[in-house]
BALOBA-1460 file (C-alpha; in Angstrom, 3 decimals):
// residues 374
<rec num="1" residu="m" x="-54.545" y="43.629" z="190.928"/>
<rec num="2" residu="l" x="-55.027" y="39.887" z="191.404"/>
<rec num="3" residu="v" x="-56.223" y="38.747" z="194.829"/>
<rec num="4" residu="t" x="-56.051" y="35.000" z="195.420"/>
<rec num="5" residu="d" x="-56.003" y="32.577" z="198.340"/>
<rec num="6" residu="a" x="-54.435" y="29.978" z="196.005"/>
<rec num="7" residu="w" x="-50.911" y="30.863" z="194.904"/>
<rec num="8" residu="e" x="-47.362" y="29.561" z="194.734"/>
<rec num="9" residu="p" x="-45.843" y="27.501" z="196.320"/>
<rec num="10" residu="q" x="-49.174" y="25.626" z="196.203"/>
<rec num="11" residu="v" x="-49.364" y="23.188" z="193.281"/>
<rec num="12" residu="n" x="-52.796" y="22.772" z="191.716"/>
<rec num="13" residu="g" x="-54.751" y="23.653" z="188.595"/>
<rec num="14" residu="v" x="-55.940" y="26.983" z="189.964"/>
<rec num="15" residu="v" x="-52.408" y="28.152" z="190.731"/>
<rec num="16" residu="r" x="-51.084" y="26.963" z="187.350"/>
<rec num="17" residu="t" x="-53.914" y="28.767" z="185.567"/>
<rec num="18" residu="l" x="-53.398" y="32.028" z="187.434"/>
<rec num="19" residu="a" x="-49.593" y="31.949" z="187.220"/>
<rec num="20" residu="n" x="-49.561" y="31.235" z="183.480"/>
<rec num="21" residu="t" x="-52.224" y="33.862" z="182.805"/>
<rec num="22" residu="m" x="-50.322" y="36.508" z="184.798"/>
<rec num="23" residu="r" x="-47.083" y="35.624" z="182.995"/>
<rec num="24" residu="e" x="-48.746" y="36.136" z="179.613"/>
<rec num="25" residu="l" x="-50.382" y="39.391" z="180.728"/>
<rec num="26" residu="k" x="-46.982" y="40.741" z="181.785"/>
<rec num="27" residu="a" x="-45.626" y="39.787" z="178.359"/>
<rec num="28" residu="m" x="-48.521" y="41.782" z="176.881"/>
<rec num="29" residu="g" x="-47.413" y="44.858" z="178.844"/>
<rec num="30" residu="c" x="-49.662" y="44.663" z="181.916"/>
<rec num="31" residu="e" x="-48.410" y="45.712" z="185.348"/>
<rec num="32" residu="i" x="-49.650" y="43.264" z="187.984"/>
<rec num="33" residu="e" x="-49.854" y="43.281" z="191.772"/>
<rec num="34" residu="v" x="-50.601" y="39.840" z="193.272"/>
<rec num="35" residu="v" x="-52.042" y="39.663" z="196.782"/>
<rec num="36" residu="s" x="-51.684" y="36.145" z="198.219"/>
<rec num="37" residu="p" x="-51.255" y="34.335" z="201.575"/>
<rec num="38" residu="s" x="-47.506" y="34.122" z="200.968"/>
<rec num="39" residu="d" x="-47.142" y="37.907" z="201.418"/>
<rec num="40" residu="g" x="-46.244" y="37.633" z="205.101"/>
<rec num="41" residu="y" x="-49.717" y="37.401" z="206.587"/>
<rec num="42" residu="k" x="-50.593" y="35.171" z="209.528"/>
<rec num="43" residu="t" x="-52.247" y="32.064" z="208.042"/>
<rec num="44" residu="v" x="-54.109" y="28.918" z="209.046"/>
<rec num="45" residu="p" x="-54.662" y="25.798" z="206.900"/>
<rec num="46" residu="l" x="-57.977" y="25.383" z="205.109"/>
<rec num="47" residu="i" x="-59.989" y="22.527" z="206.634"/>
<rec num="48" residu="t" x="-59.684" y="19.371" z="204.445"/>
<rec num="49" residu="y" x="-57.181" y="21.143" z="202.121"/>
<rec num="50" residu="s" x="-54.173" y="21.992" z="204.268"/>
<rec num="51" residu="e" x="-52.019" y="23.006" z="201.283"/>
<rec num="52" residu="i" x="-54.140" y="26.147" z="201.033"/>
<rec num="53" residu="r" x="-53.363" y="28.679" z="203.750"/>
<rec num="54" residu="l" x="-55.981" y="31.267" z="204.708"/>
<rec num="55" residu="a" x="-54.672" y="34.718" z="205.639"/>
<rec num="56" residu="l" x="-56.016" y="36.260" z="208.843"/>
<rec num="57" residu="g" x="-56.210" y="39.945" z="209.761"/>
<rec num="58" residu="a" x="-54.991" y="41.076" z="206.345"/>
<rec num="59" residu="r" x="-57.731" y="43.549" z="205.370"/>
<rec num="60" residu="a" x="-55.993" y="46.765" z="206.465"/>
<rec num="61" residu="d" x="-52.802" y="45.855" z="204.610"/>
<rec num="62" residu="v" x="-54.724" y="44.743" z="201.515"/>
<rec num="63" residu="e" x="-56.554" y="48.086" z="201.514"/>
<rec num="64" residu="d" x="-53.259" y="49.963" z="201.808"/>
<rec num="65" residu="r" x="-51.854" y="47.995" z="198.895"/>
<rec num="66" residu="f" x="-55.037" y="48.540" z="196.889"/>
<rec num="67" residu="l" x="-54.833" y="52.325" z="197.371"/>
<rec num="68" residu="a" x="-51.069" y="52.455" z="196.776"/>
<rec num="69" residu="f" x="-51.159" y="50.395" z="193.574"/>
<rec num="70" residu="a" x="-54.239" y="52.177" z="192.148"/>
<rec num="71" residu="p" x="-55.181" y="49.362" z="189.731"/>
<rec num="72" residu="d" x="-57.166" y="49.790" z="186.521"/>
<rec num="73" residu="a" x="-58.954" y="46.539" z="187.342"/>
<rec num="74" residu="v" x="-59.282" y="44.119" z="190.259"/>
<rec num="75" residu="h" x="-59.789" y="40.378" z="189.878"/>
<rec num="76" residu="i" x="-60.663" y="38.262" z="192.922"/>
<rec num="77" residu="a" x="-59.842" y="34.663" z="192.068"/>
<rec num="78" residu="t" x="-60.952" y="32.713" z="195.134"/>
<rec num="79" residu="e" x="-63.619" y="32.723" z="197.815"/>
<rec num="80" residu="g" x="-61.232" y="32.523" z="200.784"/>
<rec num="81" residu="t" x="-60.386" y="35.104" z="203.434"/>
<rec num="82" residu="l" x="-58.328" y="37.311" z="201.105"/>
<rec num="83" residu="g" x="-61.101" y="37.104" z="198.544"/>
<rec num="84" residu="w" x="-63.664" y="38.322" z="201.067"/>
<rec num="85" residu="d" x="-61.295" y="41.079" z="202.219"/>
<rec num="86" residu="a" x="-60.786" y="42.315" z="198.657"/>
<rec num="87" residu="r" x="-64.518" y="42.123" z="197.937"/>
<rec num="88" residu="a" x="-65.303" y="44.228" z="201.014"/>
<rec num="89" residu="i" x="-62.667" y="46.820" z="200.045"/>
<rec num="90" residu="c" x="-63.968" y="47.106" z="196.466"/>
<rec num="91" residu="l" x="-67.539" y="47.497" z="197.690"/>
<rec num="92" residu="k" x="-66.447" y="50.063" z="200.287"/>
<rec num="93" residu="h" x="-64.781" y="52.212" z="197.631"/>
<rec num="94" residu="k" x="-67.363" y="51.400" z="194.927"/>
<rec num="95" residu="f" x="-64.623" y="49.981" z="192.705"/>
<rec num="96" residu="p" x="-65.727" y="47.405" z="190.087"/>
<rec num="97" residu="f" x="-64.209" y="43.936" z="190.275"/>
<rec num="98" residu="t" x="-64.430" y="40.535" z="188.604"/>
<rec num="99" residu="t" x="-64.284" y="37.050" z="190.118"/>
<rec num="100" residu="s" x="-63.718" y="33.515" z="188.841"/>
<rec num="101" residu="y" x="-65.268" y="30.149" z="189.629"/>
<rec num="102" residu="h" x="-62.486" y="27.551" z="189.700"/>
<rec num="103" residu="t" x="-64.039" y="24.783" z="191.796"/>
<rec num="104" residu="q" x="-67.585" y="23.498" z="192.137"/>
<rec num="105" residu="f" x="-67.436" y="24.539" z="195.774"/>
<rec num="106" residu="p" x="-70.993" y="23.500" z="196.782"/>
<rec num="107" residu="e" x="-70.493" y="20.021" z="195.302"/>
<rec num="108" residu="y" x="-67.028" y="19.811" z="196.877"/>
<rec num="109" residu="v" x="-68.358" y="20.647" z="200.347"/>
<rec num="110" residu="t" x="-71.295" y="18.240" z="200.056"/>
<rec num="111" residu="a" x="-68.919" y="15.474" z="198.920"/>
<rec num="112" residu="r" x="-66.761" y="16.074" z="202.002"/>
<rec num="113" residu="f" x="-69.595" y="16.717" z="204.470"/>
<rec num="114" residu="n" x="-72.802" y="15.057" z="203.326"/>
<rec num="115" residu="w" x="-74.771" y="16.737" z="206.134"/>
<rec num="116" residu="i" x="-74.267" y="20.137" z="204.460"/>
<rec num="117" residu="p" x="-76.969" y="20.582" z="201.775"/>
<rec num="118" residu="l" x="-76.038" y="21.682" z="198.267"/>
<rec num="119" residu="w" x="-78.246" y="24.784" z="198.470"/>
<rec num="120" residu="a" x="-76.207" y="26.087" z="201.416"/>
<rec num="121" residu="g" x="-73.042" y="26.007" z="199.320"/>
<rec num="122" residu="y" x="-74.740" y="27.875" z="196.495"/>
<rec num="123" residu="r" x="-76.069" y="30.489" z="198.908"/>
<rec num="124" residu="y" x="-72.467" y="31.093" z="200.007"/>
<rec num="125" residu="m" x="-71.332" y="31.393" z="196.386"/>
<rec num="126" residu="h" x="-74.125" y="33.833" z="195.574"/>
<rec num="127" residu="a" x="-73.131" y="35.962" z="198.550"/>
<rec num="128" residu="f" x="-69.565" y="36.128" z="197.224"/>
<rec num="129" residu="h" x="-70.089" y="36.466" z="193.461"/>
<rec num="130" residu="d" x="-73.340" y="38.378" z="192.982"/>
<rec num="131" residu="k" x="-71.660" y="41.804" z="193.262"/>
<rec num="132" residu="s" x="-68.993" y="40.821" z="190.722"/>
<rec num="133" residu="g" x="-69.027" y="42.533" z="187.332"/>
<rec num="134" residu="r" x="-68.300" y="39.177" z="185.721"/>
<rec num="135" residu="v" x="-67.878" y="35.677" z="187.103"/>
<rec num="136" residu="m" x="-65.359" y="33.947" z="184.833"/>
<rec num="137" residu="v" x="-65.972" y="30.232" z="184.233"/>
<rec num="138" residu="a" x="-63.904" y="27.762" z="182.237"/>
<rec num="139" residu="t" x="-66.516" y="26.026" z="180.070"/>
<rec num="140" residu="p" x="-69.986" y="26.498" z="178.537"/>
<rec num="141" residu="t" x="-71.233" y="23.661" z="180.740"/>
<rec num="142" residu="m" x="-70.182" y="25.507" z="183.893"/>
<rec num="143" residu="q" x="-71.708" y="28.710" z="182.552"/>
<rec num="144" residu="e" x="-75.004" y="26.938" z="181.954"/>
<rec num="145" residu="q" x="-74.843" y="25.221" z="185.343"/>
<rec num="146" residu="l" x="-74.336" y="28.516" z="187.174"/>
<rec num="147" residu="q" x="-77.054" y="30.221" z="185.158"/>
<rec num="148" residu="l" x="-79.443" y="27.462" z="186.214"/>
<rec num="149" residu="q" x="-78.460" y="28.280" z="189.809"/>
<rec num="150" residu="g" x="-79.416" y="31.919" z="189.270"/>
<rec num="151" residu="f" x="-76.055" y="33.508" z="188.342"/>
<rec num="152" residu="h" x="-76.587" y="36.188" z="185.687"/>
<rec num="153" residu="n" x="-73.114" y="37.693" z="185.313"/>
<rec num="154" residu="t" x="-71.014" y="34.835" z="183.898"/>
<rec num="155" residu="a" x="-68.383" y="34.937" z="181.129"/>
<rec num="156" residu="i" x="-66.167" y="32.280" z="179.546"/>
<rec num="157" residu="w" x="-62.461" y="32.193" z="180.429"/>
<rec num="158" residu="s" x="-60.924" y="29.061" z="178.959"/>
<rec num="159" residu="r" x="-57.565" y="27.448" z="179.771"/>
<rec num="160" residu="g" x="-54.218" y="26.809" z="178.116"/>
<rec num="161" residu="v" x="-51.434" y="24.255" z="178.221"/>
<rec num="162" residu="d" x="-47.643" y="24.314" z="177.861"/>
<rec num="163" residu="v" x="-47.276" y="22.245" z="174.694"/>
<rec num="164" residu="e" x="-43.472" y="22.365" z="174.895"/>
<rec num="165" residu="l" x="-43.202" y="20.909" z="178.397"/>
<rec num="166" residu="f" x="-46.015" y="18.409" z="177.862"/>
<rec num="167" residu="h" x="-44.843" y="16.860" z="174.614"/>
<rec num="168" residu="p" x="-45.002" y="13.397" z="172.975"/>
<rec num="169" residu="s" x="-41.186" y="13.349" z="172.801"/>
<rec num="170" residu="k" x="-41.159" y="12.645" z="176.553"/>
<rec num="171" residu="r" x="-42.576" y="9.162" z="175.942"/>
<rec num="172" residu="g" x="-40.352" y="6.107" z="176.305"/>
<rec num="173" residu="i" x="-37.169" y="7.789" z="177.552"/>
<rec num="174" residu="d" x="-34.894" y="5.084" z="179.034"/>
<rec num="175" residu="g" x="-37.733" y="2.597" z="178.786"/>
<rec num="176" residu="g" x="-40.254" y="4.951" z="180.353"/>
<rec num="177" residu="v" x="-41.288" y="5.572" z="183.944"/>
<rec num="178" residu="y" x="-43.597" y="2.531" z="183.903"/>
<rec num="179" residu="k" x="-41.146" y="0.066" z="182.346"/>
<rec num="180" residu="d" x="-41.652" y="-2.586" z="185.045"/>
<rec num="181" residu="l" x="-45.454" y="-2.389" z="185.085"/>
<rec num="182" residu="k" x="-47.994" y="-4.405" z="183.138"/>
<rec num="183" residu="r" x="-49.485" y="-2.607" z="180.147"/>
<rec num="184" residu="p" x="-51.686" y="-0.807" z="179.390"/>
<rec num="185" residu="i" x="-50.945" y="1.934" z="181.896"/>
<rec num="186" residu="l" x="-54.055" y="3.810" z="183.012"/>
<rec num="187" residu="a" x="-53.076" y="6.953" z="184.903"/>
<rec num="188" residu="y" x="-54.739" y="9.610" z="187.015"/>
<rec num="189" residu="v" x="-52.875" y="12.817" z="187.927"/>
<rec num="190" residu="g" x="-54.058" y="15.269" z="190.545"/>
<rec num="191" residu="r" x="-55.031" y="15.778" z="194.149"/>
<rec num="192" residu="v" x="-55.877" y="12.508" z="195.879"/>
<rec num="193" residu="s" x="-59.050" y="13.368" z="197.765"/>
<rec num="194" residu="v" x="-62.626" y="12.178" z="197.995"/>
<rec num="195" residu="e" x="-64.153" y="14.906" z="195.813"/>
<rec num="196" residu="k" x="-61.970" y="13.796" z="192.875"/>
<rec num="197" residu="n" x="-63.920" y="10.486" z="192.737"/>
<rec num="198" residu="i" x="-60.715" y="8.466" z="192.196"/>
<rec num="199" residu="e" x="-62.265" y="5.337" z="193.688"/>
<rec num="200" residu="a" x="-64.679" y="5.159" z="190.736"/>
<rec num="201" residu="f" x="-61.568" y="4.614" z="188.596"/>
<rec num="202" residu="l" x="-59.706" y="2.270" z="190.949"/>
<rec num="203" residu="e" x="-62.623" y="-0.126" z="191.406"/>
<rec num="204" residu="l" x="-63.010" y="-0.754" z="187.668"/>
<rec num="205" residu="d" x="-62.114" y="-4.146" z="186.208"/>
<rec num="206" residu="l" x="-59.677" y="-3.083" z="183.492"/>
<rec num="207" residu="p" x="-56.594" y="-4.595" z="181.854"/>
<rec num="208" residu="g" x="-53.100" y="-3.417" z="182.775"/>
<rec num="209" residu="t" x="-52.038" y="-1.255" z="185.720"/>
<rec num="210" residu="k" x="-53.752" y="1.685" z="187.385"/>
<rec num="211" residu="v" x="-51.458" y="4.519" z="188.509"/>
<rec num="212" residu="v" x="-52.445" y="7.444" z="190.746"/>
<rec num="213" residu="v" x="-49.933" y="10.307" z="190.520"/>
<rec num="214" residu="g" x="-50.284" y="12.918" z="193.247"/>
<rec num="215" residu="d" x="-50.887" y="13.285" z="196.956"/>
<rec num="216" residu="g" x="-53.724" y="14.224" z="199.261"/>
<rec num="217" residu="p" x="-55.766" y="13.184" z="202.301"/>
<rec num="218" residu="a" x="-57.254" y="10.064" z="200.669"/>
<rec num="219" residu="r" x="-53.967" y="8.590" z="199.451"/>
<rec num="220" residu="e" x="-53.160" y="6.333" z="202.405"/>
<rec num="221" residu="e" x="-56.660" y="4.864" z="202.544"/>
<rec num="222" residu="l" x="-56.745" y="4.196" z="198.795"/>
<rec num="223" residu="m" x="-53.312" y="2.556" z="198.928"/>
<rec num="224" residu="r" x="-54.595" y="0.125" z="201.561"/>
<rec num="225" residu="k" x="-57.853" y="-0.527" z="199.753"/>
<rec num="226" residu="y" x="-56.324" y="-0.989" z="196.279"/>
<rec num="227" residu="p" x="-52.920" y="-2.682" z="196.724"/>
<rec num="228" residu="d" x="-52.642" y="-3.531" z="193.022"/>
<rec num="229" residu="a" x="-52.653" y="0.139" z="192.055"/>
<rec num="230" residu="v" x="-49.424" y="2.152" z="192.005"/>
<rec num="231" residu="f" x="-49.094" y="5.431" z="193.945"/>
<rec num="232" residu="p" x="-45.781" y="7.124" z="193.034"/>
<rec num="233" residu="g" x="-46.647" y="10.426" z="194.788"/>
<rec num="234" residu="s" x="-46.490" y="13.943" z="193.412"/>
<rec num="235" residu="k" x="-44.444" y="14.713" z="190.317"/>
<rec num="236" residu="f" x="-43.474" y="18.050" z="188.798"/>
<rec num="237" residu="g" x="-42.037" y="19.588" z="185.643"/>
<rec num="238" residu="e" x="-40.227" y="17.258" z="183.259"/>
<rec num="239" residu="e" x="-40.861" y="14.237" z="185.458"/>
<rec num="240" residu="l" x="-44.598" y="14.926" z="185.502"/>
<rec num="241" residu="a" x="-44.580" y="15.274" z="181.725"/>
<rec num="242" residu="r" x="-43.050" y="11.812" z="181.470"/>
<rec num="243" residu="y" x="-45.709" y="10.309" z="183.723"/>
<rec num="244" residu="y" x="-48.332" y="11.697" z="181.354"/>
<rec num="245" residu="a" x="-46.487" y="10.722" z="178.163"/>
<rec num="246" residu="d" x="-45.656" y="7.151" z="179.203"/>
<rec num="247" residu="a" x="-49.262" y="6.359" z="180.112"/>
<rec num="248" residu="d" x="-51.507" y="4.619" z="177.582"/>
<rec num="249" residu="l" x="-54.627" y="6.318" z="178.913"/>
<rec num="250" residu="f" x="-55.411" y="9.220" z="181.206"/>
<rec num="251" residu="v" x="-58.509" y="8.720" z="183.362"/>
<rec num="252" residu="f" x="-60.388" y="11.727" z="184.748"/>
<rec num="253" residu="p" x="-63.191" y="10.521" z="187.063"/>
<rec num="254" residu="s" x="-64.058" y="13.856" z="188.722"/>
<rec num="255" residu="f" x="-67.508" y="15.444" z="188.741"/>
<rec num="256" residu="t" x="-66.523" y="18.504" z="190.810"/>
<rec num="257" residu="d" x="-63.868" y="20.152" z="188.607"/>
<rec num="258" residu="t" x="-64.863" y="23.076" z="186.421"/>
<rec num="259" residu="f" x="-62.375" y="22.303" z="183.631"/>
<rec num="260" residu="g" x="-59.650" y="19.777" z="184.388"/>
<rec num="261" residu="l" x="-56.367" y="21.317" z="183.232"/>
<rec num="262" residu="v" x="-54.791" y="17.867" z="183.549"/>
<rec num="263" residu="i" x="-56.902" y="16.740" z="180.573"/>
<rec num="264" residu="l" x="-55.015" y="19.139" z="178.307"/>
<rec num="265" residu="e" x="-51.647" y="18.257" z="179.854"/>
<rec num="266" residu="a" x="-52.227" y="14.563" z="179.192"/>
<rec num="267" residu="a" x="-53.475" y="15.198" z="175.661"/>
<rec num="268" residu="a" x="-50.461" y="17.418" z="174.920"/>
<rec num="269" residu="t" x="-48.190" y="14.408" z="175.508"/>
<rec num="270" residu="g" x="-50.356" y="12.346" z="173.144"/>
<rec num="271" residu="t" x="-52.182" y="10.369" z="175.829"/>
<rec num="272" residu="p" x="-55.934" y="9.887" z="175.150"/>
<rec num="273" residu="v" x="-58.414" y="10.676" z="177.922"/>
<rec num="274" residu="a" x="-61.449" y="8.918" z="179.397"/>
<rec num="275" residu="g" x="-63.944" y="10.621" z="181.664"/>
<rec num="276" residu="f" x="-67.513" y="10.875" z="182.812"/>
<rec num="277" residu="v" x="-70.068" y="13.151" z="181.172"/>
<rec num="278" residu="a" x="-69.152" y="16.034" z="183.474"/>
<rec num="279" residu="p" x="-67.965" y="19.668" z="183.256"/>
<rec num="280" residu="g" x="-64.565" y="19.654" z="181.602"/>
<rec num="281" residu="p" x="-64.477" y="16.294" z="179.777"/>
<rec num="282" residu="k" x="-67.786" y="16.830" z="178.005"/>
<rec num="283" residu="d" x="-66.737" y="20.350" z="176.944"/>
<rec num="284" residu="i" x="-63.256" y="19.425" z="175.725"/>
<rec num="285" residu="l" x="-63.304" y="15.886" z="174.339"/>
<rec num="286" residu="p" x="-66.373" y="14.955" z="172.238"/>
<rec num="287" residu="g" x="-65.732" y="14.965" z="168.493"/>
<rec num="288" residu="t" x="-61.967" y="15.468" z="168.820"/>
<rec num="289" residu="g" x="-60.747" y="11.874" z="168.679"/>
<rec num="290" residu="a" x="-58.657" y="12.718" z="171.755"/>
<rec num="291" residu="g" x="-60.868" y="11.045" z="174.336"/>
<rec num="292" residu="v" x="-64.169" y="9.463" z="175.264"/>
<rec num="293" residu="v" x="-66.816" y="10.568" z="177.746"/>
<rec num="294" residu="d" x="-69.558" y="8.239" z="178.928"/>
<rec num="295" residu="t" x="-71.816" y="7.643" z="181.916"/>
<rec num="296" residu="d" x="-70.048" y="4.251" z="182.079"/>
<rec num="297" residu="l" x="-66.400" y="5.011" z="182.918"/>
<rec num="298" residu="k" x="-65.230" y="1.475" z="182.114"/>
<rec num="299" residu="k" x="-66.721" y="1.723" z="178.635"/>
<rec num="300" residu="a" x="-65.090" y="5.125" z="178.164"/>
<rec num="301" residu="c" x="-61.693" y="3.687" z="179.169"/>
<rec num="302" residu="l" x="-61.877" y="0.693" z="176.838"/>
<rec num="303" residu="e" x="-62.941" y="2.876" z="173.906"/>
<rec num="304" residu="a" x="-60.350" y="5.562" z="174.601"/>
<rec num="305" residu="l" x="-57.550" y="2.970" z="174.589"/>
<rec num="306" residu="k" x="-58.223" y="2.549" z="170.858"/>
<rec num="307" residu="l" x="-57.721" y="6.229" z="170.018"/>
<rec num="308" residu="s" x="-54.855" y="7.870" z="168.168"/>
<rec num="309" residu="r" x="-52.164" y="9.621" z="170.188"/>
<rec num="310" residu="e" x="-51.741" y="12.057" z="167.284"/>
<rec num="311" residu="d" x="-55.346" y="13.229" z="167.657"/>
<rec num="312" residu="a" x="-54.824" y="13.801" z="171.374"/>
<rec num="313" residu="r" x="-51.854" y="16.040" z="170.627"/>
<rec num="314" residu="k" x="-53.831" y="17.980" z="167.987"/>
<rec num="315" residu="l" x="-56.485" y="18.811" z="170.562"/>
<rec num="316" residu="a" x="-53.964" y="20.275" z="173.013"/>
<rec num="317" residu="e" x="-52.345" y="22.397" z="170.307"/>
<rec num="318" residu="q" x="-55.611" y="24.340" z="170.003"/>
<rec num="319" residu="y" x="-55.185" y="25.746" z="173.529"/>
<rec num="320" residu="s" x="-52.591" y="28.376" z="174.383"/>
<rec num="321" residu="w" x="-51.924" y="30.442" z="177.484"/>
<rec num="322" residu="r" x="-51.735" y="33.595" z="175.351"/>
<rec num="323" residu="a" x="-55.306" y="33.055" z="174.119"/>
<rec num="324" residu="c" x="-56.324" y="32.331" z="177.714"/>
<rec num="325" residu="a" x="-54.761" y="35.601" z="178.927"/>
<rec num="326" residu="e" x="-56.350" y="37.624" z="176.136"/>
<rec num="327" residu="e" x="-59.772" y="36.228" z="177.023"/>
<rec num="328" residu="f" x="-59.162" y="37.031" z="180.683"/>
<rec num="329" residu="r" x="-58.194" y="40.610" z="179.833"/>
<rec num="330" residu="r" x="-61.327" y="41.115" z="177.721"/>
<rec num="331" residu="n" x="-63.433" y="39.982" z="180.663"/>
<rec num="332" residu="l" x="-62.008" y="42.565" z="183.059"/>
<rec num="333" residu="e" x="-63.991" y="45.699" z="183.804"/>
<rec num="334" residu="p" x="-61.477" y="48.524" z="184.189"/>
<rec num="335" residu="l" x="-62.719" y="52.024" z="184.981"/>
<rec num="336" residu="p" x="-62.932" y="54.444" z="182.001"/>
<rec num="337" residu="k" x="-59.968" y="56.869" z="181.997"/>
<rec num="338" residu="p" x="-61.795" y="60.064" z="183.071"/>
<rec num="339" residu="e" x="-63.665" y="58.201" z="185.802"/>
<rec num="340" residu="k" x="-60.434" y="56.481" z="186.887"/>
<rec num="341" residu="k" x="-58.643" y="59.820" z="187.278"/>
<rec num="342" residu="r" x="-61.396" y="61.228" z="189.492"/>
<rec num="343" residu="f" x="-61.611" y="57.960" z="191.446"/>
<rec num="344" residu="w" x="-57.923" y="57.805" z="192.373"/>
<rec num="345" residu="k" x="-57.808" y="61.509" z="193.206"/>
<rec num="346" residu="k" x="-60.683" y="60.971" z="195.619"/>
<rec num="347" residu="l" x="-59.070" y="57.837" z="197.075"/>
<rec num="348" residu="a" x="-55.686" y="59.536" z="197.423"/>
<rec num="349" residu="d" x="-57.355" y="62.166" z="199.577"/>
<rec num="350" residu="f" x="-59.185" y="59.442" z="201.518"/>
<rec num="351" residu="r" x="-55.907" y="57.588" z="202.072"/>
<rec num="352" residu="k" x="-54.152" y="60.748" z="203.268"/>
<rec num="353" residu="r" x="-56.906" y="61.439" z="205.796"/>
<rec num="354" residu="a" x="-57.026" y="57.794" z="206.944"/>
<rec num="355" residu="l" x="-53.261" y="57.709" z="207.518"/>
<rec num="356" residu="e" x="-53.428" y="60.955" z="209.461"/>
<rec num="357" residu="r" x="-56.235" y="59.579" z="211.662"/>
<rec num="358" residu="r" x="-54.164" y="56.450" z="212.340"/>
<rec num="359" residu="r" x="-51.100" y="58.562" z="213.171"/>
<rec num="360" residu="r" x="-53.024" y="60.682" z="215.645"/>
<rec num="361" residu="a" x="-54.660" y="57.637" z="217.232"/>
<rec num="362" residu="r" x="-51.245" y="56.009" z="217.639"/>
<rec num="363" residu="e" x="-49.823" y="59.161" z="219.231"/>
<rec num="364" residu="a" x="-52.807" y="59.338" z="221.567"/>
<rec num="365" residu="r" x="-52.267" y="55.733" z="222.658"/>
<rec num="366" residu="l" x="-48.567" y="56.353" z="223.281"/>
<rec num="367" residu="a" x="-49.365" y="59.494" z="225.239"/>
<rec num="368" residu="l" x="-51.911" y="57.665" z="227.368"/>
<rec num="369" residu="k" x="-49.431" y="54.865" z="227.985"/>
<rec num="370" residu="a" x="-46.753" y="57.357" z="229.064"/>
<rec num="371" residu="q" x="-49.235" y="59.123" z="231.322"/>
<rec num="372" residu="k" x="-50.105" y="55.885" z="233.085"/>
<rec num="373" residu="k" x="-46.418" y="55.169" z="233.721"/>
<rec num="374" residu="n" x="-45.987" y="58.574" z="235.331"/>
């Protein structure tokens, strides 16, 4: 069972990672139940990230689904309301579960609200993840960073990329998507928000044209502040692949991402990458010839423009969603078969008694209501 507050139709790296991993697991013969905000629950938008909807009052239904599905393993992907519901249910029934760390949440919150100290964010994350059998993280850098913050239950779960969709053959079709812009094209793809540090890229004095592909709360302000940059909005599928492929350089200025799936998508189309020495770029790029990381982003950009597009493609070909799914599966902590049989027998009895109590309570309420009418 996968429980996640981030799921389709949302479009972001977390959703792409989870959806591709679940697809590969199904191909490997796994049966999967996904619990997400799109399952008919009442929802409210997450503050500062309205694309993510938080489910309210879902715990009873999630518990029913948990008991009905009887999973071998439970993975809680996000720290939202559904995540907390699932965590509480697993702890209640003493069922082991795993979690994953997709966003540097404490850094994200501090970037958005500088009056909230970093330690407060990490206290929240400890409260959520410390009971997890394993906290899956995307890179060795993130694993080390969390260990320094006192997390002792981390495991690596890397990422993959669709090397057929994101392919060098998409470059230059009908003159390319940037045919009227001055070269070189330096592109960013992703959510346009303050924690992505896009302004560090836009304020650089670099040759050519800067392009920011995507949408988000900071887009309008950045468009006003940097009129020479191009903001074509969000792109998807084949069109997105062309925006990657037709760029001469992909720039990844974020410090708050844990991996940066867009790095692999850009590289798969043959576009070299420049980034800061930060989680993601410094784990993926050094020594590959596919990109440059540096504390000076301008220097990284100028050096990366000299790199071979063939080397960028070679890097991406080393990552597959099947390998990602296999690593995810190894990290799960399913119950041993004898223990599992006893567990679900006990829970089936618990469920039967709980349903009977609810039925009787409902009948009592109806009877009281009828009595009052009379």
